[in-house]
BALOBA-1460 file (C-alpha; in Angstrom, 3 decimals):
// residues 293
<rec num="1" residu="x" x="97.189" y="120.716" z="130.813"/>
<rec num="2" residu="x" x="94.305" y="118.631" z="129.466"/>
<rec num="3" residu="x" x="93.647" y="118.167" z="125.779"/>
<rec num="4" residu="x" x="90.515" y="119.667" z="124.248"/>
<rec num="5" residu="x" x="87.837" y="117.057" z="123.497"/>
<rec num="6" residu="x" x="86.851" y="116.313" z="119.915"/>
<rec num="7" residu="x" x="84.182" y="118.743" z="118.729"/>
<rec num="8" residu="x" x="80.716" y="117.202" z="118.419"/>
<rec num="9" residu="x" x="78.140" y="119.604" z="116.878"/>
<rec num="10" residu="x" x="75.162" y="117.775" z="118.395"/>
<rec num="11" residu="x" x="76.620" y="117.819" z="121.899"/>
<rec num="12" residu="x" x="77.635" y="121.445" z="121.430"/>
<rec num="13" residu="x" x="74.103" y="122.504" z="120.513"/>
<rec num="14" residu="x" x="72.592" y="120.481" z="123.348"/>
<rec num="15" residu="x" x="75.036" y="122.164" z="125.682"/>
<rec num="16" residu="x" x="74.350" y="125.730" z="124.628"/>
<rec num="17" residu="x" x="70.602" y="125.090" z="124.681"/>
<rec num="18" residu="x" x="70.861" y="124.003" z="128.317"/>
<rec num="19" residu="x" x="73.373" y="126.693" z="129.248"/>
<rec num="20" residu="x" x="71.277" y="129.556" z="127.877"/>
<rec num="21" residu="x" x="68.158" y="128.047" z="129.389"/>
<rec num="22" residu="x" x="69.871" y="128.057" z="132.789"/>
<rec num="23" residu="x" x="71.176" y="131.596" z="132.263"/>
<rec num="24" residu="x" x="67.800" y="133.068" z="131.246"/>
<rec num="25" residu="x" x="66.854" y="134.272" z="134.764"/>
<rec num="26" residu="x" x="70.193" y="136.062" z="135.041"/>
<rec num="27" residu="x" x="69.721" y="137.795" z="131.705"/>
<rec num="28" residu="x" x="66.327" y="138.960" z="132.842"/>
<rec num="29" residu="x" x="67.751" y="140.262" z="136.129"/>
<rec num="30" residu="x" x="70.611" y="142.148" z="134.452"/>
<rec num="31" residu="x" x="68.654" y="143.431" z="131.448"/>
<rec num="32" residu="x" x="68.591" y="146.981" z="132.803"/>
<rec num="33" residu="x" x="72.356" y="147.004" z="133.277"/>
<rec num="34" residu="x" x="73.039" y="145.837" z="129.738"/>
<rec num="35" residu="x" x="70.390" y="147.699" z="127.737"/>
<rec num="36" residu="x" x="71.565" y="151.226" z="128.471"/>
<rec num="37" residu="x" x="72.184" y="153.886" z="125.829"/>
<rec num="38" residu="x" x="75.952" y="153.404" z="126.183"/>
<rec num="39" residu="x" x="75.685" y="149.646" z="126.628"/>
<rec num="40" residu="x" x="74.091" y="146.964" z="124.506"/>
<rec num="41" residu="x" x="71.356" y="149.409" z="123.543"/>
<rec num="42" residu="x" x="73.972" y="151.151" z="121.398"/>
<rec num="43" residu="x" x="74.560" y="147.901" z="119.512"/>
<rec num="44" residu="x" x="70.850" y="147.439" z="118.854"/>
<rec num="45" residu="x" x="70.410" y="150.982" z="117.548"/>
<rec num="46" residu="x" x="73.415" y="150.653" z="115.245"/>
<rec num="47" residu="x" x="72.164" y="147.359" z="113.821"/>
<rec num="48" residu="x" x="68.716" y="148.806" z="113.203"/>
<rec num="49" residu="x" x="70.224" y="151.836" z="111.456"/>
<rec num="50" residu="x" x="72.302" y="149.618" z="109.165"/>
<rec num="51" residu="x" x="69.246" y="147.520" z="108.304"/>
<rec num="52" residu="x" x="67.603" y="150.520" z="106.537"/>
<rec num="53" residu="x" x="64.154" y="149.372" z="107.585"/>
<rec num="54" residu="x" x="60.930" y="150.728" z="106.131"/>
<rec num="55" residu="x" x="57.299" y="150.612" z="107.321"/>
<rec num="56" residu="x" x="55.718" y="147.237" z="106.687"/>
<rec num="57" residu="x" x="59.021" y="145.354" z="106.575"/>
<rec num="58" residu="x" x="59.544" y="141.859" z="107.964"/>
<rec num="59" residu="x" x="62.605" y="141.430" z="110.183"/>
<rec num="60" residu="x" x="64.185" y="138.173" z="111.350"/>
<rec num="61" residu="x" x="66.167" y="138.469" z="114.589"/>
<rec num="62" residu="x" x="68.517" y="135.494" z="114.730"/>
<rec num="63" residu="x" x="69.454" y="134.409" z="118.255"/>
<rec num="64" residu="x" x="67.163" y="137.068" z="119.697"/>
<rec num="65" residu="x" x="67.486" y="136.032" z="123.336"/>
<rec num="66" residu="x" x="65.266" y="138.363" z="125.315"/>
<rec num="67" residu="x" x="64.282" y="140.185" z="122.129"/>
<rec num="68" residu="x" x="67.210" y="142.271" z="120.980"/>
<rec num="69" residu="x" x="67.724" y="143.874" z="118.571"/>
<rec num="70" residu="x" x="64.334" y="142.814" z="117.181"/>
<rec num="71" residu="x" x="62.180" y="144.753" z="119.624"/>
<rec num="72" residu="x" x="64.310" y="147.859" z="119.122"/>
<rec num="73" residu="x" x="63.588" y="147.502" z="115.393"/>
<rec num="74" residu="x" x="59.810" y="147.378" z="115.842"/>
<rec num="75" residu="x" x="59.115" y="151.149" z="115.610"/>
<rec num="76" residu="x" x="61.068" y="151.311" z="112.345"/>
<rec num="77" residu="x" x="58.733" y="148.818" z="110.626"/>
<rec num="78" residu="x" x="55.486" y="150.381" z="111.881"/>
<rec num="79" residu="x" x="52.843" y="150.423" z="110.663"/>
<rec num="80" residu="x" x="52.197" y="146.933" z="109.432"/>
<rec num="81" residu="x" x="55.598" y="145.329" z="109.966"/>
<rec num="82" residu="x" x="56.569" y="141.976" z="111.443"/>
<rec num="83" residu="x" x="59.326" y="140.979" z="113.837"/>
<rec num="84" residu="x" x="60.343" y="137.302" z="113.870"/>
<rec num="85" residu="x" x="62.307" y="136.407" z="117.005"/>
<rec num="86" residu="x" x="64.298" y="133.151" z="116.966"/>
<rec num="87" residu="x" x="66.296" y="131.599" z="119.779"/>
<rec num="88" residu="x" x="67.465" y="128.122" z="120.726"/>
<rec num="89" residu="x" x="66.383" y="128.604" z="124.364"/>
<rec num="90" residu="x" x="62.688" y="128.906" z="125.120"/>
<rec num="91" residu="x" x="63.375" y="130.427" z="128.525"/>
<rec num="92" residu="x" x="65.145" y="133.349" z="126.868"/>
<rec num="93" residu="x" x="62.236" y="133.841" z="124.474"/>
<rec num="94" residu="x" x="59.853" y="133.850" z="127.444"/>
<rec num="95" residu="x" x="61.397" y="137.131" z="128.544"/>
<rec num="96" residu="x" x="61.146" y="138.407" z="124.966"/>
<rec num="97" residu="x" x="57.429" y="137.583" z="125.008"/>
<rec num="98" residu="x" x="56.974" y="139.541" z="128.231"/>
<rec num="99" residu="x" x="58.873" y="142.521" z="126.858"/>
<rec num="100" residu="x" x="56.878" y="142.469" z="123.621"/>
<rec num="101" residu="x" x="53.601" y="142.328" z="125.540"/>
<rec num="102" residu="x" x="54.628" y="145.288" z="127.694"/>
<rec num="103" residu="x" x="55.907" y="147.416" z="124.811"/>
<rec num="104" residu="x" x="53.778" y="149.795" z="122.768"/>
<rec num="105" residu="x" x="54.308" y="148.161" z="119.375"/>
<rec num="106" residu="x" x="51.117" y="149.350" z="117.709"/>
<rec num="107" residu="x" x="50.121" y="147.003" z="114.900"/>
<rec num="108" residu="x" x="53.589" y="145.478" z="114.504"/>
<rec num="109" residu="x" x="53.216" y="141.701" z="114.763"/>
<rec num="110" residu="x" x="55.787" y="139.732" z="116.763"/>
<rec num="111" residu="x" x="56.282" y="136.000" z="116.194"/>
<rec num="112" residu="x" x="58.496" y="133.632" z="118.163"/>
<rec num="113" residu="x" x="60.501" y="130.682" z="116.875"/>
<rec num="114" residu="x" x="62.144" y="128.414" z="119.423"/>
<rec num="115" residu="x" x="64.723" y="126.071" z="117.949"/>
<rec num="116" residu="x" x="68.038" y="125.704" z="116.188"/>
<rec num="117" residu="x" x="68.771" y="128.613" z="113.838"/>
<rec num="118" residu="x" x="70.521" y="126.193" z="111.505"/>
<rec num="119" residu="x" x="67.238" y="124.324" z="111.030"/>
<rec num="120" residu="x" x="64.876" y="127.318" z="110.997"/>
<rec num="121" residu="x" x="62.021" y="127.124" z="108.482"/>
<rec num="122" residu="x" x="59.951" y="130.238" z="107.804"/>
<rec num="123" residu="x" x="57.449" y="128.879" z="105.311"/>
<rec num="124" residu="x" x="56.323" y="131.552" z="102.899"/>
<rec num="125" residu="x" x="57.839" y="134.408" z="104.888"/>
<rec num="126" residu="x" x="59.598" y="137.092" z="102.882"/>
<rec num="127" residu="x" x="62.294" y="138.669" z="105.030"/>
<rec num="128" residu="x" x="63.448" y="142.229" z="104.397"/>
<rec num="129" residu="x" x="66.257" y="142.161" z="106.965"/>
<rec num="130" residu="x" x="68.158" y="139.674" z="109.086"/>
<rec num="131" residu="x" x="69.366" y="141.147" z="112.367"/>
<rec num="132" residu="x" x="71.557" y="139.405" z="114.912"/>
<rec num="133" residu="x" x="73.350" y="140.657" z="118.006"/>
<rec num="134" residu="x" x="76.071" y="138.515" z="119.560"/>
<rec num="135" residu="x" x="74.644" y="135.255" z="118.225"/>
<rec num="136" residu="x" x="75.975" y="134.130" z="114.841"/>
<rec num="137" residu="x" x="79.352" y="133.267" z="116.390"/>
<rec num="138" residu="x" x="77.615" y="130.288" z="118.022"/>
<rec num="139" residu="x" x="76.519" y="128.811" z="114.691"/>
<rec num="140" residu="x" x="78.345" y="125.629" z="113.749"/>
<rec num="141" residu="x" x="78.073" y="126.594" z="110.062"/>
<rec num="142" residu="x" x="77.570" y="130.382" z="110.019"/>
<rec num="143" residu="x" x="78.027" y="130.872" z="106.269"/>
<rec num="144" residu="x" x="75.881" y="127.865" z="105.407"/>
<rec num="145" residu="x" x="73.130" y="128.944" z="107.786"/>
<rec num="146" residu="x" x="73.024" y="132.499" z="106.446"/>
<rec num="147" residu="x" x="73.059" y="131.183" z="102.874"/>
<rec num="148" residu="x" x="70.052" y="128.978" z="103.636"/>
<rec num="149" residu="x" x="68.187" y="131.816" z="105.361"/>
<rec num="150" residu="x" x="68.978" y="134.145" z="102.464"/>
<rec num="151" residu="x" x="66.498" y="132.160" z="100.369"/>
<rec num="152" residu="x" x="63.746" y="133.736" z="102.478"/>
<rec num="153" residu="x" x="65.107" y="137.229" z="101.835"/>
<rec num="154" residu="x" x="63.652" y="139.684" z="99.379"/>
<rec num="155" residu="x" x="65.975" y="141.179" z="96.734"/>
<rec num="156" residu="x" x="67.873" y="144.001" z="98.405"/>
<rec num="157" residu="x" x="67.225" y="142.645" z="101.907"/>
<rec num="158" residu="x" x="69.798" y="143.628" z="104.486"/>
<rec num="159" residu="x" x="72.001" y="141.600" z="106.820"/>
<rec num="160" residu="x" x="72.951" y="143.584" z="109.926"/>
<rec num="161" residu="x" x="74.751" y="141.714" z="112.681"/>
<rec num="162" residu="x" x="77.307" y="142.108" z="115.441"/>
<rec num="163" residu="x" x="79.679" y="139.739" z="117.211"/>
<rec num="164" residu="x" x="82.161" y="140.237" z="120.021"/>
<rec num="165" residu="x" x="85.624" y="141.356" z="118.988"/>
<rec num="166" residu="x" x="88.953" y="139.841" z="120.062"/>
<rec num="167" residu="x" x="88.959" y="138.839" z="123.755"/>
<rec num="168" residu="x" x="91.638" y="141.393" z="124.647"/>
<rec num="169" residu="x" x="89.240" y="144.153" z="123.537"/>
<rec num="170" residu="x" x="86.175" y="142.772" z="125.306"/>
<rec num="171" residu="x" x="86.025" y="143.798" z="128.951"/>
<rec num="172" residu="x" x="83.983" y="140.907" z="130.246"/>
<rec num="173" residu="x" x="86.567" y="138.498" z="128.795"/>
<rec num="174" residu="x" x="89.167" y="139.811" z="131.261"/>
<rec num="175" residu="x" x="88.045" y="137.057" z="133.605"/>
<rec num="176" residu="x" x="89.120" y="134.305" z="131.196"/>
<rec num="177" residu="x" x="92.918" y="134.449" z="131.690"/>
<rec num="178" residu="x" x="92.388" y="134.348" z="135.445"/>
<rec num="179" residu="x" x="90.072" y="131.344" z="135.215"/>
<rec num="180" residu="x" x="92.386" y="129.480" z="132.853"/>
<rec num="181" residu="x" x="95.335" y="130.173" z="135.144"/>
<rec num="182" residu="x" x="93.629" y="128.914" z="138.300"/>
<rec num="183" residu="x" x="92.300" y="125.796" z="136.577"/>
<rec num="184" residu="x" x="95.466" y="125.193" z="134.510"/>
<rec num="185" residu="x" x="93.463" y="125.054" z="131.281"/>
<rec num="186" residu="x" x="94.386" y="125.830" z="127.690"/>
<rec num="187" residu="x" x="92.353" y="128.477" z="125.831"/>
<rec num="188" residu="x" x="89.509" y="127.023" z="123.745"/>
<rec num="189" residu="x" x="90.681" y="125.731" z="120.340"/>
<rec num="190" residu="x" x="90.409" y="128.144" z="117.428"/>
<rec num="191" residu="x" x="87.926" y="127.471" z="114.681"/>
<rec num="192" residu="x" x="85.100" y="126.314" z="116.910"/>
<rec num="193" residu="x" x="81.853" y="128.199" z="117.580"/>
<rec num="194" residu="x" x="81.859" y="130.315" z="120.711"/>
<rec num="195" residu="x" x="81.702" y="133.901" z="121.990"/>
<rec num="196" residu="x" x="84.805" y="135.072" z="120.072"/>
<rec num="197" residu="x" x="84.722" y="132.729" z="117.073"/>
<rec num="198" residu="x" x="84.058" y="135.533" z="114.552"/>
<rec num="199" residu="x" x="86.007" y="138.271" z="116.308"/>
<rec num="200" residu="x" x="88.081" y="139.131" z="113.226"/>
<rec num="201" residu="x" x="86.715" y="141.498" z="110.557"/>
<rec num="202" residu="x" x="88.072" y="139.484" z="107.635"/>
<rec num="203" residu="x" x="86.634" y="136.255" z="108.992"/>
<rec num="204" residu="x" x="83.287" y="137.957" z="109.609"/>
<rec num="205" residu="x" x="83.209" y="139.454" z="106.110"/>
<rec num="206" residu="x" x="84.085" y="136.110" z="104.538"/>
<rec num="207" residu="x" x="81.111" y="134.487" z="106.274"/>
<rec num="208" residu="x" x="78.740" y="137.021" z="104.696"/>
<rec num="209" residu="x" x="80.417" y="136.729" z="101.295"/>
<rec num="210" residu="x" x="80.318" y="132.927" z="101.368"/>
<rec num="211" residu="x" x="76.610" y="133.159" z="102.224"/>
<rec num="212" residu="x" x="76.021" y="135.138" z="99.029"/>
<rec num="213" residu="x" x="75.647" y="138.649" z="100.427"/>
<rec num="214" residu="x" x="77.184" y="141.662" z="98.690"/>
<rec num="215" residu="x" x="78.078" y="145.305" z="99.456"/>
<rec num="216" residu="x" x="79.719" y="144.123" z="102.667"/>
<rec num="217" residu="x" x="80.830" y="146.662" z="105.264"/>
<rec num="218" residu="x" x="82.372" y="146.058" z="108.690"/>
<rec num="219" residu="x" x="83.303" y="148.231" z="111.641"/>
<rec num="220" residu="x" x="83.541" y="148.377" z="115.409"/>
<rec num="221" residu="x" x="81.392" y="149.726" z="118.215"/>
<rec num="222" residu="x" x="81.878" y="149.669" z="121.981"/>
<rec num="223" residu="x" x="79.224" y="148.786" z="124.547"/>
<rec num="224" residu="x" x="80.028" y="149.915" z="128.095"/>
<rec num="225" residu="x" x="78.437" y="148.134" z="131.044"/>
<rec num="226" residu="x" x="78.670" y="149.764" z="134.456"/>
<rec num="227" residu="x" x="78.704" y="148.061" z="137.854"/>
<rec num="228" residu="x" x="78.752" y="149.447" z="141.382"/>
<rec num="229" residu="x" x="81.484" y="147.117" z="142.643"/>
<rec num="230" residu="x" x="83.889" y="144.395" z="141.530"/>
<rec num="231" residu="x" x="81.710" y="141.882" z="143.323"/>
<rec num="232" residu="x" x="78.699" y="142.966" z="141.279"/>
<rec num="233" residu="x" x="80.689" y="142.542" z="138.077"/>
<rec num="234" residu="x" x="81.625" y="138.994" z="139.062"/>
<rec num="235" residu="x" x="78.008" y="138.189" z="139.949"/>
<rec num="236" residu="x" x="77.010" y="139.447" z="136.515"/>
<rec num="237" residu="x" x="79.459" y="137.103" z="134.780"/>
<rec num="238" residu="x" x="78.273" y="134.170" z="136.873"/>
<rec num="239" residu="x" x="74.645" y="134.954" z="136.028"/>
<rec num="240" residu="x" x="74.798" y="135.656" z="132.286"/>
<rec num="241" residu="x" x="77.909" y="134.055" z="130.761"/>
<rec num="242" residu="x" x="77.430" y="130.283" z="130.485"/>
<rec num="243" residu="x" x="80.435" y="129.755" z="128.166"/>
<rec num="244" residu="x" x="82.563" y="131.180" z="131.000"/>
<rec num="245" residu="x" x="80.847" y="129.590" z="133.977"/>
<rec num="246" residu="x" x="80.860" y="126.195" z="132.249"/>
<rec num="247" residu="x" x="84.626" y="126.154" z="132.797"/>
<rec num="248" residu="x" x="84.121" y="126.454" z="136.551"/>
<rec num="249" residu="x" x="80.864" y="124.750" z="137.475"/>
<rec num="250" residu="x" x="82.213" y="121.184" z="137.533"/>
<rec num="251" residu="x" x="85.050" y="122.049" z="139.891"/>
<rec num="252" residu="x" x="85.010" y="121.292" z="143.649"/>
<rec num="253" residu="x" x="83.407" y="124.042" z="145.706"/>
<rec num="254" residu="x" x="86.702" y="125.224" z="147.196"/>
<rec num="255" residu="x" x="88.204" y="125.577" z="143.715"/>
<rec num="256" residu="x" x="85.149" y="127.485" z="142.504"/>
<rec num="257" residu="x" x="85.502" y="129.877" z="145.434"/>
<rec num="258" residu="x" x="89.169" y="130.390" z="144.603"/>
<rec num="259" residu="x" x="88.371" y="131.075" z="140.943"/>
<rec num="260" residu="x" x="85.733" y="133.691" z="141.633"/>
<rec num="261" residu="x" x="87.782" y="135.334" z="144.371"/>
<rec num="262" residu="x" x="90.714" y="135.704" z="141.978"/>
<rec num="263" residu="x" x="88.405" y="137.023" z="139.254"/>
<rec num="264" residu="x" x="86.986" y="139.637" z="141.615"/>
<rec num="265" residu="x" x="90.419" y="140.695" z="142.858"/>
<rec num="266" residu="x" x="92.288" y="140.716" z="139.539"/>
<rec num="267" residu="x" x="90.134" y="140.726" z="136.410"/>
<rec num="268" residu="x" x="88.327" y="144.031" z="136.898"/>
<rec num="269" residu="x" x="91.276" y="146.077" z="138.217"/>
<rec num="270" residu="x" x="91.908" y="147.869" z="134.875"/>
<rec num="271" residu="x" x="88.293" y="149.019" z="134.745"/>
<rec num="272" residu="x" x="87.930" y="150.615" z="138.200"/>
<rec num="273" residu="x" x="86.984" y="154.294" z="137.962"/>
<rec num="274" residu="x" x="87.909" y="156.956" z="140.506"/>
<rec num="275" residu="x" x="84.570" y="156.489" z="142.268"/>
<rec num="276" residu="x" x="85.184" y="152.755" z="142.631"/>
<rec num="277" residu="x" x="82.626" y="151.781" z="140.019"/>
<rec num="278" residu="x" x="83.463" y="149.366" z="137.220"/>
<rec num="279" residu="x" x="83.180" y="150.631" z="133.639"/>
<rec num="280" residu="x" x="83.491" y="147.589" z="131.389"/>
<rec num="281" residu="x" x="84.047" y="148.459" z="127.694"/>
<rec num="282" residu="x" x="83.265" y="145.653" z="125.256"/>
<rec num="283" residu="x" x="84.249" y="145.975" z="121.611"/>
<rec num="284" residu="x" x="81.887" y="144.452" z="119.079"/>
<rec num="285" residu="x" x="82.387" y="144.009" z="115.351"/>
<rec num="286" residu="x" x="79.439" y="144.868" z="113.137"/>
<rec num="287" residu="x" x="78.729" y="143.773" z="109.604"/>
<rec num="288" residu="x" x="76.198" y="145.150" z="107.137"/>
<rec num="289" residu="x" x="75.507" y="143.591" z="103.742"/>
<rec num="290" residu="x" x="72.868" y="143.320" z="101.040"/>
<rec num="291" residu="x" x="71.097" y="140.419" z="99.378"/>
<rec num="292" residu="x" x="71.811" y="140.911" z="95.654"/>
<rec num="293" residu="x" x="68.839" y="141.995" z="93.575"/>
């Protein structure tokens, strides 16, 4: 088995910027599958509830992608509120712009910030809540970044975020052992940013505490994605999960075919319902905290 390369933060950020840029069309195509009431929509609603938003509030959505949970939060800050959507990939934010333009947001203003969250500057903005859904685990310095962003927060401002839980409790991660087996790869090293980097409640809470937040609470919530067939589930992973597909894309075409065939045949077996559909439960950890007054 090959050794993991030395971690380079600059190369990592360049890589995820390109990966999420390439995956943006897939996220747009599968938006309806993910944003159901029992799916990722449940995560957004929970995060908004924990943010305790009021009319006129300013909300920063960190790693907003196609606009979630920021756009879900918009009605809670009407009238007169602001939603600030940040993402490293402009192509993801392009879909967020379209969704914002099509939504009935009243007088809620939506602003877009393309760039590295760890370098985000908000000027004179006063933020009443920081929201983030499945994004802060990709930060190279999550505690340091949240500490720096906390300087924009009003006293009593809320942090409300979610990350994916341990891989064995996240349905879409069932493909990873199969991929690693076919390619004879070791699991990614611990301690590096990635989809499951903060999938431990104590680790997640320590990030918020080290950033200076207080009144920290954590818990779990499950988002269920549903697919008509195993093949559809595999197509979904190939379209929207660049950290996964990056393991496969550089392989010869015959090896890629073998990988995805094995994934389709094996990974989704535990999630097949009686009607043949795939019900993929994904556990997320949530954290809610307060900026001290």
